[in-house]
VEXVEXRO-768049 format. One record per residue: residue in three letters; x, y, z of N, C-alpha, C in turn. Coordinates in pm, whole numbers, plus 50000, padded with zeros to 5 digits. Example, Ala and Ser with C-alpha at 12.3 -4.5 7.8 and 13.67 -1.06 7.14 Angstrom:
2
ALA513194943150780512304955050780513204967050780/SER512854977550708513674989450714512905000350787/
END
This chain:
474
MET110811864490204110601873090089109441882690114/ALA109401893890035108371903990055106991898390021/THR106911890289921105621884689881105031875889991/GLU105841867990056105361859390164104881867690282/ASN105571878690313105131887490422103791893890390/ASP103621898290265102341904290225101211894290238/ILE101451882090197100411871790208100051869290354/ALA101061868690440100801866390582099991877890643/GLN100301890290605099551901690656098101901390609/LEU097881898090482096511897190431095711886290502/GLN096351874990527095671864290599095301868590740/ALA096191875790806095891880690941094721890490939/GLN094681899390838093571908790827092251901490802/ILE092281891190720091061883490694090551876990822/GLN091451871490902091041865391028090421875691122/GLU091011887691129090441898291214089041902191167/LEU088871903491036087551907090983086521896091011/GLN086941883591003086011872691034085591872991180/GLN086531875891269086191876991411085221888591435/GLN085471899991372084561911391388083171908191335/LEU083101901091222081811897391165081041888191260/GLN081731878591320081071869791415080541877491535/GLN081321887091585080861895291698079621903291661/GLN079601909191542078431916891499077201907891486/GLN077381895791434076251886591421075711882591558/GLN076601880391655076151877091790075371888591852/GLN075811900991831075081912591884073701913691821/ILE073611911091690072311911691623071361901291680/GLN071851889191703071021878591760070551882291900/ALA071411888391979071021892392115069931903092110/LEU070051912992023069031923392010067701917591962/GLN067751907991869066521901891821065791894391933/GLN066561887692018065941880492129065311890192229/GLN065921902092249065381911792345064041917392297/VAL063911919792168062681925892116061751915392056/ASN062101902292073061291891092024061081891691872/ILE062151894891799062101894991653062741882091604/SER061971874491532062511861991478063271864891349/PRO064181856691318064911858691192063971858191074/LEU064331865990971063491866690853063441852990785/PRO062251849190737062161836290669062991836290541/GLY063581825090517064401823690397065811828790415/LYS066131835190531067471840090557067941834890691/PRO068321822690703068731816990831070001823590879/THR070101824391011071291830091073072461820591057/PRO073671825491079074831816491069074751804691164/ALA074171807091286074051795991380073111785391325/THR071981790191265071031780591208071651772991092/LYS072441780491013073111773890900074051763090948/ALA074791766291057075741756491108075031744491167/ARG073811747091229073111736291294072481726791191/TYR071941732691085071221724590987071981723590854/LYS073281724990862074091724690739074031710690678/THR073711710390551073611697590481075001692790445/PRO075351680790482076681675790447076821673890297/HIS078061676490250078341674690108078331659890074/ALA077661656789967077611642889924078961638789866/ALA079391626989902080671621989849080521619189700/PRO081531622789622081431620289479081321605489449/SER080461602489356080241588489320081431583189242/PRO081861570889273082961564989195082631563989047/ASN081331561689016080951560788876081141574088805/LEU080831585188877081031598388818082511601188796/ASP083361597188892084801599088875085311591288754/LEU084851578888738085271570888624084801577088493/GLU083541581588492083011587888371083751600788340/ASN084091608288446084851620688428086201617788363/TYR086881607388414088211603988361088111599388215/ILE087091590988186086971585888050086541596887954/GLY085531604587995084971614587903085861626587880/LEU086601630687984087391642887972088851640387939/LYS089351628287959090771625887937091041614087844/LEU090541602387883090951590287812090421589687670/ILE089191593887650088581592287518089241601187414/HIS089791612787458090531621287364091761614087312/VAL092501608287407093741601387370093431589587279/ALA092431581587318092081569887237091631573987098/GLY090841584587090090341588986961091441593186865/ILE092391601186913093441605986824094381594786785/VAL094661585486878095531574086845094881565386739/VAL093581562486756092871554286658092821561286523/LEU092621574586526092551582086401093881581586326/VAL094981583686397096301583386332096601569486278/ILE096251559086356096451545386307095601542886182/GLY094361547886185093501546186068094061553085945/LEU094601565185963095221572185850096411564385796/SER097221558985887098391551285844097981538785767/LEU096981531685820096521519585752095841522885619/GLY095151534285615094531538485489095551541385382/VAL096621548285419097691550985324098331537885277/LYS098551528785371099141515785335098231508085239/TYR096921508385264095991501485175096001507685035/ALA096041520985031096091527684901097361524184825/ILE098451522384899099711518484835099601504384779/ASP099081495184860099011481284817098081479484697/GLN096961486684696095971485184589096221494484471/GLN097201503484485097521513084380096281520984339/LEU095561526084439094321533384412094591547684367/ILE095631553684420095941567484385097421568484356/SER097801579484296099201581484263100011584084389/ILE101321583784373102201585884488102011599784545/TRP101981609784456101801623484505100421625384568/GLY099431618084518098111618784579098101613284720/ARG098821602284741098911596584876099581606284972/ILE100681611984925101411621385011100561633685040/GLY099871638784935099041650584954097901648185051/LEU097241636585040096151633585131096641632285275/ALA097811626485293098351624985429098651638585490/TYR099291647385411099561660785463098271668585485/LEU097281666385398095991673185415095311668885544/ALA095351655985574094761651185699095441657485820/GLY096781658085816097501664685924097171679385933/GLY097011685985816096661700185816095291702785874/ILE094331693885846092981695485902093021694286054/LEU093751684386103093881682886249094551695186310/PHE095571700286242096261712186294095331724286294/GLY094561726186185093631737386180092561736586289/LEU092041724686312091061723086419091671726086555/SER092931722086575093571724886704093731739786728/VAL094061747386623094191761886636092831768186662/TRP091781763386594090451769086607089851766586746/LEU090151755086804089541751286932090431754287052/LYS091601759987030092561761687140092021770787250/LYS091301781287214090871791187313089851785387410/ASN088871777987359087771773187444087931758587489/TYR088701750787414088881736587447090371733487445/HIS091041737687551092501737287554093031722987544/LEU092501713887626092981700087628092681693087496/PHE091461694687446091081688387320091941693487205/SER092231706387208093111712287106094501706387113/ALA095001704087234096341698187249096391684087191/ILE095331676287212095301662787159095261662987006/LEU094461671886948094411673086802095761677386746/PHE096401686586815097721691286768098731679886768/SER098721671686873099671660586879099421650686766/GLY098161648186733097861639486620098331645186488/ALA098201658386472098671664786350100181663386334/MET100921665486442102371664486434102811650086406/ALA102121640486466102441626486438102201623186291/THR101131628686233100841626486091101921632686004/PHE102361644786037103431651285960104731643285969/TYR105011638086087106231629986106106251618286008/ILE105211610086013105231597685936105121600385787/THR104411610985748104311614085605105661618085549/THR106391626285623107741630085578108651618085573/PHE108561609685675109381597585678109081588485559/ALA107791586485530107411577585420107791583485285/THR107681596585270108041602985143109491600385107/CYS110351600285208111771597985183112121583185178/ASN111621575585272112111561785290111421551785198/TYR110141553885166109381544085089109131548484944/TYR109041561684921108781566584786110021572284717/ASN111061575184797112311580784743112061593784666/LEU111111601584713110811614484651111471626084723/LEU112151623184832112771633584912114131628584956/GLN115131637284944116461633584987116511632285139/GLU117441623985188117531621785332117811634785407/GLY118671643085351118981655785418117761664785429/ALA116971665485320115761673785323114741668185421/ALA114571654885421113621648685515114051651085659/PHE115341649785683115841652085819115601666485861/ALA115801675985769115581690085801114111692785832/ILE113211686885752111781688885776111381683185912/MET111851671085942111511665086071112141672786186/LEU113291678986162113901687386265113011699386295/VAL112481705586188111571716986207110311712586282/ILE109761700986244108571695886313108861693286460/THR110041687686489110411684786628110531697586709/VAL111221707386652111391720186724110041726786748/TYR109181726886645107871733186660107001725586760/THR107031712386755106251704386851106731706686993/THR108051707487010108601710087143108161723687195/TRP108221733687108107811747187148106321747587183/MET105471740787105104041740787132103721732787257/ALA104461722187285104241714687408104491723487529/ILE105521731887521105791741287630104691751787636/SER104211756387519103151766487515101841760987572/TYR101471748887533100261742687585100431738487731/ASN101671735887771101971730487904101211717387927/ARG101211709087823100501696287827101471685087793/GLN101581675587884102451664187858101861654987751/GLN100531656087727099911647587627100491650087488/ILE100901662487461101461665487329102761657887309/ALA103591657787412104851650487402104611635487391/LEU103631630487467103371616087467102781611187336/LEU101861618987278101191614587156101901619587030/GLY102301632287031102911637786912104311632786885/MET105051628686992106451624786973106651609987006/VAL106291606087128106441591987163105531583387076/GLY104321588087049103421580686962103951578886822/ALA104831587686778105411586486644106361574786632/TYR106801568886746107701557486740107081545586666/ALA105831542786697105221530486648104731531586504/ILE104551543786454103911545386324104731539686209/PRO106071541286204106811535486090106601520486074/PHE106371513286182106181498786172104831495286110/LEU103861504586117102551501686060102561502085908/VAL103461509885850103481511485705104751505985644/SER105621499985725106921495485676106801482285602/HIS107491481385488107571468885414108891461785437/ASP109921468985476111221462985503111921471885603/LYS113141468485633113911475885731115121482685667/GLU115031485385534116131492285469116101506885510/GLY117141513985472117221527985510117451529685657/GLY118391521985713118611522185856119061535585909/PHE119871542785833120381555485881119241565385904/LEU118331566485808117211575785823116311571485937/PHE116051558485948115171553586054115741556586192/LEU117021553486214117641555886344117801570886370/SER118041578686265118111593286281116751598786320/TYR115711593286261114341597186293114031595086442/ILE114401583386494114171580386635115041589286723/LEU116291591386684117191599886762116681614186768/LEU116111618986659115581632486655114411634086752/ILE113521624286754112401624586848112931624286992/ASN113921615787017114471614787152115101627787199/THR115741634987107116351647687143115291657787188/GLY114181658287114113091667187154112511663487288/ILE112351650487313111801645987441112771648987555/ALA114071647287531115061650287634115011665087672/PHE114841673787573114741688087602113481691087682/LEU112361685087642111121687187716111231681987859/SER111861670587876112021664988010112831674288098/PHE113841680588041114651690088117113881702988144/LYS113131707688045112451720588056111261719888150/LYS110471709188142109211708388216109221697888326/SER110341690588343110421679888444109341669388424/TRP109141665288300108151655088267108831641488271/ARG108851635288388109541622488406108841611088332/THR107501611688326106771601088258107141600488111/THR107201612088047107571612587906108971607087884/ASN109891610687971111271605987957111361590887974/GLY110641585488073110671571088095110091563187980/ILE108971567887926108361560987811109271561787690/ALA109941573087672110871574487559112001564487568/ILE112551562587687113651552987704113181538787671/ALA112031534987725111521521387703111201518987555/PHE110481528387492110101526787353111321526687261/SER112271535487286113431536687197114271524087197/TRP114561518787317115371506687322114621494687266/LEU113291494287286112511483387229112551483787077/ILE112351495587020112411497086874113811493686822/PHE114831498386894116201495786850116501480786855/ALA116021473986960116261459586970115561451986858/VAL114311455886826113591449486716114311451986584/TRP114771464086565115451467386440116751459686425/ILE117561459286530118861452686520118691437586507/ALA117591432086560117361417686548116881413686409/SER116201422986340115631419686209116441424886092/TYR117381433886119118161439986012119471432485996/ASN119761427785876120971419985849122161429285832/LEU122991430385937124131439485935125301432785862/VAL125221432585732126231425485654127501433685644/PHE127361446485620128521454685593129051460985721/HIS130351463385721130981469285839130421483185867/GLN130091490785762129591504285785128241503785857/ALA127421493585830126161492185902126401488986048/ILE127411480786076127731477586214128231489886288/TYR129121497386225129641509486289128541519886307/MET127631520786210126501529886223125641525886343/THR125401512986360124601508186472125271511386605/ILE126581509386612127311512586735127191527486766/ALA127331535886663127271550386684125901554586736/PHE124831549286677123491552986721123201547586860/ALA123631535386890123421529887024124121538587128/LEU125331542987098126051551687191125341565087207/CYS124831570587098124101583387106122851581887192/TYR122091570987172120901568687253121271567687401/TYR122311559987429122681557787569123101570887636/LEU123951578587571124421591187630123271600987646/LEU122391601687547121261610887555120341607387671/PHE120031594487688119141590387796119811592087932/THR121101589287940121801590988068121811605588110/ILE122111614388017122131628788048120751633588087/SER119711628988015118351633288048117941628488186/LEU118371616488226118051611688361118781619788467/MET119971624588436120731632288534120181646388554/THR119271650688469118711664088483117601664788587/PHE117271653388651116221653088752116841651588890/PRO117231662588956117771661389092116631659389192/VAL116481647189243115421644089338116041638789466/ALA115291640089575115771635089704115681619889707/GLU116531613889792116561599289800115251593789854/GLN114531601589937113281596789993112131597789893/ASP112331604989783111281606789684111081593989604/LYS109801590789575109511578989494110091580489354/ALA110181592989306110731595089173112191590689165/HIS112891590689279114281586389279114381571489248/GLN113461563489301113471549189271113191546789123/THR112261554389066112001553288923113221557088842/LYS113911567288887115131571688818116191560688820/LEU116351553888932117331543088941116951531388850/LEU115661528188845115211517188759115441520488611/LEU115161532888573115391536888434116871536888400/LEU117691541088496119141540888473119641526488458/LEU119101517488542119461503388531119031497588397/LEU117811501088353117321496488223118201501688111/ASN118551514388117119391520388013120751513588006/ASN121371511388121122691504988123122631490488075/THR121611483188120121511468988085121281467087936/VAL120341474787880120041473187737121241477087652/PHE121931487787690123111491887613124191481187617/TYR124371474887733125351464087744124961452287656/LEU123681448387657123241437187575123371440287426/VAL123061452687388123221456587248124691455887207/ALA125571460587294127001459987264127481445587248/GLN127011436687334127411422587321126841416387193/HIS125631420187158125021414887035125831419286913/ILE126201431886909127001436886797128371430186796/ASN128931427886914130221421086923130151406986863/HIS129061399886891128881386586833128751387386681/MET128081397886633127971399486488129341401486425/ILE130141409986486131471412686431132321400086433/GLU132211392286540133041380286554132541368486471/GLY131351369786412130861359186325130011348886395/ASP129631351186522128821341286593127421340186535/LEU126971350986466125641350686406125721349186254/ASN126881344586205127101342086063126951354685979/VAL127191366186039127171378485962128501380585892/ASN129581377585961130911379385904131701366585928/PRO131511356185848132111343185878133611342985862/ARG134221353485811135671353385795136391353685929/TYR135711358786032136341360086162135711350086258/PRO136471340486308135891330986405135601337786536/GLY134611332386608134241338386735135271335786842/HIS135531345786925136481344687035135751348087163/PRO135581338787255134851341687379135471352987459/GLU136831354687451137441365087533137031379087488/LYS136601380587360136141393687316134871397787392/THR134031388187425132871391087509133311395987646/ALA134371390087698134911394487827135451408587818/TYR136071412087705136601425587690135481435987694/VAL134351432687634133201441887639132741443787783/SER132641432887859132241433988000133241442188079/ALA134531440088054135551447788125135461462588092/ALA135231465687964135121479787924133921486387992/PHE132791479287999131611484888064131851486288215/ALA132531476688276132811477588419133651489888449/ILE134671492488368135511504288388134711517088366/ALA133881517188261133081529088233132101531988346/TYR131431521688399130481523788507131181528088636/THR132401523188658133161527788774133491542588763/CYS133891546888644134181561088623132921569488639/MET131791564488589130531571788604130131572688751/ALA130321561788825129991562088968130841572289042/TRP132121572689009133001582589071132571596689033/GLY132171598588907131701611788865130431615988937/PHE129501606488957128281609689029128571613489174/GLN129601607389232129971610989369130421625589378/GLN131051630589272131521644289273130391654289253/LEU129281649689195128131658489174127301658789301/LYS127371669589374126691670489503125171670489488/ARG124671674589371123221675489354122591661889323/GLN123421651489304122901638089279122911629989408/PRO121851621989435121801613889557122951603889562/GLU123331600289685124451590989704124131577089651/THR122871573189656122521559789609122751558189459/LEU122791569089385123031568089242124411562489213/SER125431568089278126791562889260126911548789316/LYS126181545889424126221532389481125701522089382/TYR124591525089315124041515689217124971513989098/MET125651524589058126601523388948127791514588987/PHE128261516089111129351507589159128911492789162/ILE127681490389205127181476589210127111470589070/GLN126651478388973126631473388835128041470488785/SER128991478788825130381476388787130901463388848/ILE130511460588972130921448089038130321435988965/VAL129051436988927128411425988855129121423288723/LEU129471433888652130161432188524131571426588543/THR132231430588652133551424788681133441409888708/THR132391405988780132151391688804131911384188673/LEU131141390388582130911384188452132201383388371/PHE133021393688380134291393688307135161381788350/ILE135191378988479136001367688528135481354588470/VAL134151352988467133571340588414133831339288264/GLN133741350488192133881350088047135321348388002/TYR136281352988082137681352488038138401339988087/TRP138091335588209138751323788264137761312288277/ASP138301300988322137471289188339138041280688451/GLY137191272088506137651262588605137871268688742/VAL138891263688811139131267688948139581282188959/ILE140141287788850140581301788852139401311088879/VAL138241307888823137051316288844136681316688991/THR136641305089055136291304489197137281312189283/LEU138571310589255139591317589333139521332689313/LEU139291337089190139201351489164137941357389225/TRP136851349989226135651354789294135901356389444/LEU136611347089503136961348489645137821360789668/LEU138791362989580139651374789594138851387589579/LEU137931387989482137101399889463136211402389584/ALA135651391789643134821393289762135631398789879/ILE136861393989895137721398890003138031413689984/LEU138361417589861138661431689833137451440589858/LEU136271435889820135061443589844134801445389993/PHE134981434790070134741435690214135731445290279/ILE137001444590239138001453790294137661468190257/ALA137221470290133136831483790091135651488890172/GLY134681480190201133551484390282133951488090423/VAL134941481090478135441484590612136181497790609/ARG136991499890506137801512090498136931524490481/VAL135921523790396135081535590370133881536390464/LYS133741526490554132651526190651131281526590583/ALA131141517990483129881516890409129431502390410/SER128141500290423127631486590434127461479790299/TRP127161487390193126851480790066128031473090006/PRO129311477590019130381468989968130501455890046/ARG130271456590178130341444290259129191434790223/LEU128011440390203126881431990162127121425990023/SER127721433889935128051428489802129061417189813/ALA130021418589903131021408089923130371395289974/MET129451396690069128791384690122127881378290019/ALA127241386489934126431380889826127291373089727/LEU128481378489697129391371489607129901358489670/LEU130151358689800130571346389869129461335889863/ALA128221340089884127101330689876126961325089734/PHE127131333689636127031329189497128171319589463/THR129361322389517130501313389496130241299689557/LEU129651299589676129331286889742128321278889661/CYS127281285789610126281278789529126911273089401/LYS127771280889339128461276089219129331263989250/LEU129991264489365130881253589404130091240689427/ILE128911241989487128101230089518127401224689394/ILE126801233589314125951229189203126751225789078/ILE127731234189044128431232688916129821226688933/ASP130611232689022132021228789031132221214789088/SER131291210089167131441196589224131471185889116/GLN130861188689001130851179088891132051180588798/ARG132771191688810133841194588715135231194288778/PHE135341198188905136651199388968137191185589006/THR138511185189014139171173189068139031173289220/PRO139251162089286139171161889433140101172089498/LEU141291173989444142211183689502141691197889486/GLN141121201089370140571214489347139381217089438/LYS138501207289452137351208989541137801210989685/THR138781203389728139281204789866139841218789888/LEU140651223489793141251236789805140191247689812/CYS139211246989723138181257389718137311257389844/TYR136921245589891136091244990011136851250290133/ILE138131246990145138911251690260139071266890256/LEU139411272290138139591286790127138281294190153/LEU137191289390095135901295890115135471295090260/GLY135671283590324135321282390466136131291690553/CYS137431293090525138271302190603137811316690587/VAL137481320490464137021334190441135721336790515/LEU134791327490510133521329290581133721330290731/LEU134601322290787134881322990930135551336090969/LEU136451340990885137101353790914136091365290911/VAL135171364790816134131375090810133241374390934/ALA132871362290974132051360691095132781365691218/PHE134071362591231134861367291345134961382591346/PHE135101388391228135171403091220133891409391274/TYR132741404091236131471409791283131321407891434/GLN131751396591486131651394391630132561403891708/LYS133731406491657134701414691730134381429591722/PHE133911434291606133721448591585132251452291565/LYS131331444191615129921446791588129441459991647/GLN129901463391769129421475791830129951487891755/VAL131251488191731131841499591660131301500391518/LEU131181488991452130781488691312129361493791294/PHE128411488591371127021492091350126681505791407/VAL127401510191511127191523791563127631534091461/GLU128821531891401129311541191300128391541291177/GLU127911529591141127021528891025125731536391052/LYS125201535191176123971542391210124211557391208/GLU125361561791260125681576091259125811581291116/ASN126421573491029126561577690890125201578990822/ASN124301569490851122961570190792122191582190844/ASP122321584890976121621596391034122131609390975/SER123441610390958124011622790903123621624690758/SER123521613590682123161614890541121691618490525/THR120811613290613119401616490602119091630390653/SER119951635990737119711649490789120131660190692/LEU120861656590587121281666590490120091671390412/PRO120071684390374118931689490297118931683790157/
END
């Protein structure tokens, strides 16, 4: 590019000027020695400077710690403590009936307005401090609007949702303007915990889950716009934790509450999955490992939530006793997730901008769920035989596609089958069933061992070439 060429030319000119300056200084020193003129006191020559140059003192660890606490950590701690104090103060005023309802709401909005005014006033000279104050103001506005609707019933749900939507959009825009991740972390992620500080019950589930979904949408947009992976990861962890606490404490008696919970869980899952896919990183990057862990967390929690709701529907938790529990329905959920993850893995393979390990991890999760489906749907010797069949199919697939991970998955499943046969099945199977399973498993293990002995050179050479070609790709 033209800009890079200009920079290179300027750097070359600077080097030439430095060389000329050194030559001129050497000539001056030579002339001074000829006429016996010593350098002027207080103005040492470059050579003298280089000879007696004082080394820079290494920064003290104590100063670094004080710098971090004084310039970064204490701001965050201060605004978090202040917002918590405001929330607890409002709660105390409610419990003691010290002020009217409108007075409580007005004071809360006034506190947020003061924080917002200070953030605007200090933005020019104290950019970071202003950003922290702004995030605290937005968190205060969030919870005040939420409480006005959910606890005081002074605001319709639609109006409260619209106000929080405006706050979310404005907070997102200001986070981009400040270019500070602290605003997203404190003003939006910090708003997750505040409803629990002032909550008396868990009614109003639709507004509560909509409130969390609205915050997540703003964070997902920020994560895409600014590549703030930390914010996205904290949002995923906090959201699923809050959702799990809510679903465990909220009595889903009516079918509409169950369907509402399913809808919100699906929205959370899709939103987080899409937000994770917006970070195209290289496989060698540490961020890629974090991305895989977050994807695993997202998939696992969504699966557990789905199974929990399934038990509620089936009456296992005495929510709907009219319907007896059916274990095979749990298997159907596992089968549905296994199919969905297989489709997602295939889709990730088609996306060239996503690393290959992403689809591999999705396939592995699909295999785990298929294994669970077999255990949940069948029982006895059928489970052992189907696990053996699945391991054989995986090994054949690994040979056909020349990939090691399906073969390793097959061997892991064979090892797990052997452990199950020794620890569990030996106490349950008949002598004929145990004999059959041990013979079949032994034959499969010997065939796998023979395959590696016969094709070890071709197999491992091709695998090495595939790895080299994949790592050489840009």
